[in-house]
N, C-alpha and C positions, 0 to 999 in steps of 0.2 A: 504494500500500500504506500502510495506517494505521501511523503511528509511535507506539508506546507507550513511555512511560518505564518502565513495569513492567506485568506481567500484572495485578497486583492492587495497589491502594493501600489501606492500612489506616489509618483515623483513630483514634489513641489507642494509647499504648504501655503500657497497663495489662496485667493478666494475660490478658484476652481477646485483645487485639490482638497481644501477643507470642506467645501460644500459636498463634494463627492463622498468624502469620508462619512459625513453625517447621513447622506442618503443610504449608503451601504449599511451603516449601523442600524438605521430604522428597520431595515429588512433582516437584521440579525447576522449579517456577514462580518467576519473579522477583517480588519484593514489596518495596514501600517502606512503612515505617511512619512516620507523622507524629505528633508530639506537641507540644502547645503549651508544655510545660514545658522549660526549658533544661537541667535536670538531673533525674535520677530522684528521685521523692518519697522522702524519708527517713522520714516519719511513716507509720503504718500504721493505717488504719481497721479492716481485717480482720485477724484473728489465727489463721486456720486455714481448713480446707476440708473438704468432706464425704467420706464413705466412697467414693462413686462417683468423685470427683475423684482420690482416692488411686489408684484403678484406672486412670483415664485417664492420669495421670502415669506410672504403672507400665507402661502399654502403650507408652510412648515411651522407657523407660529413664531417666526423670527422677528417680525416687524416691531413688536412691542419692546424688544430688547434694544432697539435703536433710539427709543424715546420719541420725542416729537420730531417729525421730519418735515422739511420744507420742500414741497413739490413745486414744480415750475410749470405754470399753465401756458406760458408762451416761450417760444424759442426761435430757432431758425433752421433753414436747410441751405447750407452753403452761403450763409450770410443774408439770405432772403427771409424776412420775418414770417413766422408761422404761429398761429393760435392753435394750440394742441387741444383746446376744449371743443374742437369740432367733432371729436369722437366722445361717446358717452363716458363720463368719469375720466376724461382724457387729461393727461399731463405729459410733459416731456420726460419727467423722471424726478430724481432727488438730487439736490446739490448740498454742498457743505458737509458731506460725510467722507472723511479721509479714508483711504483704502486701509490704513492701519487699524482703524476702528472696525471696519467691516470684517477684516481678518480676525480681530480679537473676538468679535461676537461669534463668528463661525467656528473659531477654535474652541471656545467654551462649549458651544452646542455639540460639536463633533466629539470632543473628548468626554463631555458629560454623558454621551451615549455609549462610550467605551472605545472610541477610536484611539489608536496609539500614534503619537506624533514624535518622531525622532529628529532632533535638530543636529546640525553639524555632520550630517551624513548625506553624501551625494551619490546618485546613480552614475556610474562610469562605464557600464557595459551590461550586456544581457545576452542570453541565449534562450531559445525556446524549443520545445518539442510538443508532441501531441498531448501531453499531460499537464504542462505548466510552463512557467517562465522562471529562469534562474537569473537573479539580478546581482551584479557586482556593485558593492557599496563601499565607497572610500570615506574614511573618517580619520581623526587624529590617531586612532589605534591601528590603522592599516586598512586592508581591504578584506571584507567578509562577503559571503554569498548567502543571499536569502532566496527562498523559493515561494512562489505563489501560483495560484491558478491563472491569474491575470495581472497584467501591469498596465497602468494608465499614466501616460506622460502629461503632467500639468506643469512642466518645468520650463516654460517660457519660450521666447522667440528663438533662443539658441539651444533648443531642446536636445539634450544628449540622447534621450529615449528615441526621438524621431530619427536621429542620425543612425543610432545603433540598430534600429528596426529596418533601416534601408528605405525609408519613405522620403520621396522627393518633396521639395519645398519651392515650387516654381512661383514666379511673380516678377515684380519690378523692384529695382534698388532705389535707394533714397535719391530724390532730386532736390528736396528742400529740407531745412532743419529749423527747428524752433527751440530756442534756449529758454531755460526756466530757472528761477531762483525763488526760494522762500526767504523773506527778509523780516527782521524783528522790528516791525512797526505796524501801527494801525493808522498812520497819518499820511499814507501815500494816496493822493487824490489825483490821479492822472486821468484826464478825459480828452477825447472819447476813448472808451475801452472796448475792445473787440471790433472796432471799426477799422477798415483798411484805408491807408493813405498811400501817397506816392512812394514813400520810403519803406513801407511795410505795415505791421500791425502789432499792437500790444494788447494783452489782457491783464487786468489787475483784479485779483479776487481776494477778499478777506478770508482768512483761515481760522479765525477765532481770536481770542485775546492776545494781542501783541504779535501777530504774524499776518503777513500778506504774501500772496503768490504773484509773481510777475512772469509773464510769458512774452517772448519777443520773437517776431518773425521779421527778418530784414531782407527785403527784396534784393535779389542778386548776390547775396552772400554765399550761396552754394552750401555745400556740406563739408564739414571739417573732416580731415583724413584720419580720424581717430574714433575709438569707441569710449574714450574717457569723458567724464563730465567736464563741462567748461568751468573755468575759474570765475569767481564773481566779477572781477574787473572786466572780463570778456562780455559777460551778460550786461553789465552796466554801460559799457562802451556802446554795445548795440542798441540798448534802450535809449541812450542819449542821441544816437544818430537818427533813430526813428521818430522820437518825440521832442527832442530838444531839451528834455528834463534830465537832471543829473541825480542819480541815486547811488553814486559811489560812496557816499557817507553813511549809508545804512549798513547794519550788521547782517551778513548773510547767515542763514541757518542751514541751507542745503542748496545745491545746484544740480541740475540734470538737463536732459534734452530729449526731444523725440523727433522723428522724421516721418516722411510719408512712404517709407518702404512698405510695400504691400505684397504679401505672399500668402499662399494657402497650401496646406499639405495635399498632395495628390490623392492620398487615401487617409481616412481617419482610423483605419484598422489594418494591422498586419498580423494575422493569426491571433495570438492571445495578447497582443499589444495594441493599445488604443491611445489616441491623442485627443486633448481637449484644451480649450483656452488658447493662449498665445502660442503654444506648441503646435496648434493646428492652423492658426491664422493670425496675421499681424496686419495692421493698417494704421493710418493716421488717427490718433485718438480724438475724434470729433463726434459729438453727439452722445457721449457716455456709453458708447457701444462696446468698449473693450471688456470690462468686467462682466457686462451683461451678456455678451456672447459666450464667454466661458461658463458662466452659471447656467445658461440655457443648455450648453453642451452636456454638462454633467447631470443635470436634472433629467435629461433625456436618456443618458447612458446608465445611470445608477440602478434604476429599477429593472432594466434589461439584464445587466450583469447578475443582479440578485436572483432573477427568475431562472437563469441558467444554472447558477450555483445551487438553487433549491431543487433543480431537476425537473421542472415542469414547463420550461420555455418551449414555445413552438419553434420549428425549424426556421432558421433565417432571422430570428429576432435580433441577434447581435449585428447582423448585416444592416438592419434597418437604422442603426445609429448613423452610419455613413450616409445612407440614402436620404435620411431626413435632415441631418445637420449640415452636410456639406453644401447643399444649395443655400442654406441660411447664411453660412460663412461667406460664400461667394457673393451673395447679395450685399453683405456688409462691406466687404472689400470694394465692391463696385460703387456703392453709394458714397463711401468715404473718398474715393478718388474723384467722383463727380463733385462732391462738396469742396474738395481741395481746389479744383480748377475754378469753381465759382467764387470761392472765398478768397483765395490767395493768388489767383492768376493775375496777370498784368492787365493793362488797358485793352489788350486784344480780346479779353474775355467779356468785355462789357456788352457786346451784342447778345451773348448767351445769357448773361444776367438779366438783360432786359426781357428776353423771351421767357425765361423762367418766371420773372415777375408777372408777366401776362398770364402764364399758365396757372400760377397759384391763385389767380382770381377765379378759377373754376373750382367749385366745391369738391367735385370728385377727385381732382388732382391733389387738393390740399389733404383730403382724407387719405389718399394713397401715400403721399410723402410722410404724413404723420405715422401711418402704420409701418412704413419701411424703417424709420429711425427708431421708433419705440419698440419694435418687435411685436406689437399687438396684432398684426395681421398675419403672423406666421401660420401657415396651414400645412398639415401633413396629409399624405395620402394614406387614409386608414381603411380603404376598401370601398365597395360599391355603395351607392346611395347618393342622391342629389340634394340632401338637406343642407341648407347653408351653414349649419352649425358643425357639420362633420369635419373633423380634423382641426378644428379651431380650439383655442383655449377657453376654459370655463371661467368667466369672471366671478368675482366674489359677490354672492347674493345671499340675502337673509332668508332663512327657511325655518319652518316649524316642524319639530319632531315631537308629536303629541302636543303637549302644552309648553314645551321647552323651545326657546329660541336658539338657533345655531346658524351656521353659515356654510357655504360650500367650501371655503378655505379651511374652516375648522374641521370639517369632515375629511379633508385631504391631509391633515397634519400628521397622520400615522404613516404616510408614504405608501398606502395601499390603494388598489383600484377601487372604484366606487360605482355602484349601480343605484342611481337615484330613481326611486319609484315615486314619481310625483303625481301619478294618476290613480293611486290606490288600488292597483291591480294585484290580486293574490297570485295570479298565474305568473307574473314576472318573477316573483321570489322563487317559485318552484322551478322556473326555467333556469335559474342561476345556481341551484343547489349544488351542482357538481363542482362549482368553483368557489364554494364558500370559504375554503382555506386560503384564498388569495384575493377574493373580491368581497368587499363589504356591501351588503344590500341594505339600503336605508329608505324606509317609507317616510316621506316628508311632504310638506305642502308649502306653497307660497303664502306669505302673510295676507296678500291681497287675493281673495278667492276668485276674483274676476281676471286675474293675470293669466296669460296663456302659459300652459305648462306642457312639457314634453318629457317623457322618461329618457334618462341619459346614462350611458356607460362611459365612465371617465377613467382614463389611464392614470397611474400614479403621478405622472408629470403634469396633470391638469388638462390634458387634451382629450376632446370628446371622440370616442371611437364608435358610438352607435347612438342613434336618435330614434325613439319610439313616439312619433307624433300623431299617429293615426289610430292609436288604441290597440295595436297588435304588437306581438313580440317577434314579428318576422325579422330575420337577420340577426337576432340577438345571439343565438347559439354560434353562428358563424363568426361574429365579432369576438365573442368570448374565447373561442378556440384559436382564432388568428393571433390574438394578443396575449392570451394567458394559458395556452396549451390545452391538452385534453382534460376533460372533467375527471374528477376522482371517482373511481369505481364505487358504486353503492351510495 
């Protein structure tokens, strides 16, 4: 019998890796998370996440851990103003949440569920066979080998897991660079912020008491021939050239940079090895789509790995990770490249900006762009049926179970599939009895008795796999089998 140190080893303790660890622990799987850093990163490149990620955290009961969140009702697409309230309960996402805080919340959640996080340990190699993956792990004590049924690389843009698995990473190299510094002040009042001028663009964001973030794009500066962070004088020099304002006298807390390098893994799976987050896709960090894409990846992957490990997954379930998430990643890479050209391009892009401005005057176009950036319009191919809800995410809605109030997100917090019997049909529960070990059947009602109701089969990631809107259970058995395997005998 093969000995595994864990069911799944995850490389990388960023938001994607920690979210995946929590998802696996909800399903009862053992997981080890390895991270090369000896301590959690205190600095934060990302300062928020998208509207869909708000929902995914809500599905697991994590939102309350963030405290009061400031959502953004308006935003932009490539610098063109957009009102995100055009969609129901719509917003651009959350701002003012440092990545370090998001990671701390996910760390407490995952480890509280029993995940093991090992710091100061880096994946440096791997081999796999039909039974599992052997992972070479380097630390201060040398190199050891750990074995697991599966390995997931959440180890960033320069992913060792991706390279060791032989997965190509095609795309385009950086053409522009944006310098970034956090400075110790709340007195920086540079305006306009986020607006493009002839020399470039600056963004000035408050980070909390005593700290402000400065981002500078200098037109024509190109890309530095190094992967090292810029010095603060270099950031301040660029800031002065673009704005005419001098920030050299402020105290820097941290400096970094990002580029428009845009790449996507050719495959998200190679045997027993998977990629998620920046290991699978990189792009210009515009629209809070970085963390959000990674969280979306692992919420999709986690329940599928768990189903295979429990032994009741249908054939091809793990392959659906690539077929569902690769198009989502490709769409993010494409839309960020379009936004880069609109936002940061030179005068030659003005005709395109003017045309986009005209197009956003059309409501259908605005809805489409909001859905693209927020991830709210992601739709998976879940099988036959033409109902408009099929393959789409289930929003948070208040429900009544008996006399008790609950919500769709609260019912999904266990990380299990959900069959919502909203029409009070006894036959629906009987039809799903063979899957009761993996699908929760809940008889519920909408608080408004006149509200339209359809019975719904919802996957653990919150996407609708079957809709019973006509009073019948036609297609339910097919959907249950497709996503959750054969029924339990008896």
